[in-house]
N, C-alpha and C positions, 0 to 999 in steps of 0.2 A: 557190435550190438554191447559190450561191457562200459567201451569208452562215453557210449551216447546217452549212458544212465548219469544221473545222479547221485544214486547210490547204489551199494553194491550190491548182489545180484545172488541168487542161487545161483548152483551149479546143476540144480536137477532144473532151475527156469532154464538157464542157458542152453541147455539137455533138452528143453520141450523145441526149446525154438527150432534152435536149427533142424530137430528132429531126429537124433543121436540119440544114444542110447547112456549110462548115468556112465560106464563103464571107459568108453571111449571119448568123454568130455572129462571124467576124470584123470587119462594117461596123457592128455594135453594140457590138463589146469597143471601140474605138474611138471612137466616140460617148461612150462612160461614160471613158476614158481622158482622153478631150480634155477632158470636164466635172470630172475632178477628182475620181472614184466610183472609179474602179481603175484599179490596177496592170500594168504585163505586164512581165516576167522573160523574154528571154531562158534560156531551157536543150536545150544543145544548137542542134537543131534546133526543137523545142516555144515551144509561148509558155504561160507559165503562169500564171494569175489569183489578183491577192488585192485585194478588199476594201480601200479605205484611210478610207473611211469607214463605218461598219456603219451608227449609229445616220442620219443623215443619208439612207443608201439605202431603210433600214425606213419613215424618212416620207413617202419618196417615193412608194417602193412603196403604202403605207396610201393618201395621197391617191389615187391613181389610180385607187386600185380602188373610189373615195369617188368619184368622180368617176364613172365609167363603169357605176355601182349607179346612179345619178342622172340616167343617159341614155335 
């Protein structure tokens, strides 16, 4: 979802789209940010997300899907 967007997304929009609570999405975002895959900007009281290395994220998603299919 984030990679398909032309502009950064708010964490609340991601949470709503995934039908998850803000806290759950925020924990995932922190992991991705610490891994250097996601950038988080503070805009007022909101957190806005932007991917840092889209190709690396796509490769990770592809490998994860392949792994899950083999299980």
